[in-house]
N, C-alpha and C positions, 0 to 999 in steps of 0.2 A: 722168747721168754721161757718157753717150756724146756728148752735145752739148758738154759742157765739154772733153772730149778732142779732139773735132773742132776746136773753137775754138782750143785750145792748139796743135794741129798747124798750123793755118792761120797763126797768129801766128809760130810758129817758121819756117815755110817762106816767109813774106813777106819776111824778111830773107835776103839772099844773101851779104852781105859784112859781116864783123864791124866794129863801130865801135870805133875806138881802136887802141892799139898792143898787140902781143902781150906779155903779162906773164909767163906761164908756160905750159909744155906738160908733160903727164905722161900716162902710160899707166894706164888703169883695169885693175886686176888682180882675180883671183878673190877675194882676201882682203878686198876692199873692198865685197863684195856684201851685200845684205839677204836675208832668207829667200825672197824671190821670185826671186832670181838677178840682180836689177838692182843697180847701184851705189847705195850709201847716199846719200841727199840730203845728209846731214851731211858726207860725204867731199867731195862737189862743192862745198858751201858753204865748206869749209876751204881747198880749192884756190883758190877765188875770193878768199877773205880773204888768202891768201898773196900773190896777184898784186896786190891793192889795197895791201897793206902794203908791198910792194917799192917801188911808185911813190910812196906817201905819204912813206916814209922818204927817198927820193931828193929829193923836192920840199922837204920840211921841213929837210933837212940835219941831222936828229937822229932819235932813236928816236920812233916813233909807236905808239899803241895803238888798237885797234878800240873804238869807243864805241857804234856803232849799225849795224845792218843793217836797211835799210828796203826795202819794195817788192820783196821776193824773189819771183820767179815761176819755177816749174818748168814747162817746156813739154813736154819729151820726156825719157824715161829715158836715162841713160848706161849703156852696155852693156860687159861685160867685153871687153877688146881695143880699145875706143875710145881714141883719143888726144884728151885733153881740152885745149883751148887756152883760156886765160882772157885776154880782151882788156880793157884798162883805158882809160877816158876820164875825165879829170879834169873834174868838173862845177863845183866851187867850191873856192877857196882862201880861207879866212877868216884871222882873226888867230891862232887856235891850232888850227884844224881844217881838214881837207881831205876833201871828198866826192868819191868815185870811183864811176862807173858801171862795173860789171864784167859782161861778157857771157861766158858759157861756151859754147863750140862744140865739138862732137864730130866728129872724123874717124872715120867708121865703119870698123871692121876689114874688110879685103879690099875696100874700095870707095873711090872718089874722092869720095864723098858727104860733105859737111860740113853739119851742121845746128846751129842755135842751140838749146841745150837748157835754158838758164837765164840769167836776168839779175837784177841787184839793185843797190841803192845802198848803199855802205859808207862810213861816216864814221870818220875817224881823228883823233886829237888828238896833237899834238907834246908830248913830255914831257922833263923834265930828269932828272938822276941820282936825285932823290928821288921820281920818278914824278908830279910835279906838272905841270900844263899850262904850256907856255911859248909865247911868241910865235914864229911861223914867221918865220925870217930870210931864207930863200931866196926869190928872186924867182919869181913864177909866170908 
C-alpha cells in the first residue's frame, strides 16, 4: 500500500500546471467529509461531473447527460478548507457525444500550494426534450 501511495503522490506532483480551462471552483466543507475526516471521493467526483457538464452543454448547445466516467484516478485526498478547482479539456466531440478530461486541483488551506488530486474522463450525450440522444449542432 505504501508503494501505491508514493506512486500516486509522484504522479500528482509531476504536474505543476492544470491542463484545460477552469470549469468550477468550490470550497471543501466539514459536511463533505467521510469518517476519516477527508472529503468524500463521491463529492469530488460530483464536482468534476458538474464542471464537465457545464462545458459539454456549452459545446452541444443543448442539454447533456453523463453516460460514462472512465479512468478515474484519485492521487491525493481533498482536505477540509481546500479550494477545489476542476479544469476541463475537451478530448473528443462526436455526433451525439462529448468526452471531457477533468483534472481536480486542490489549493491547500493557508498555503500557496496547489496539487492535482484527481483526474478522469467523462462522456456526455446531447439530448432532446424527450431525453433521446440528438446530433450536436454546435461547432467544436
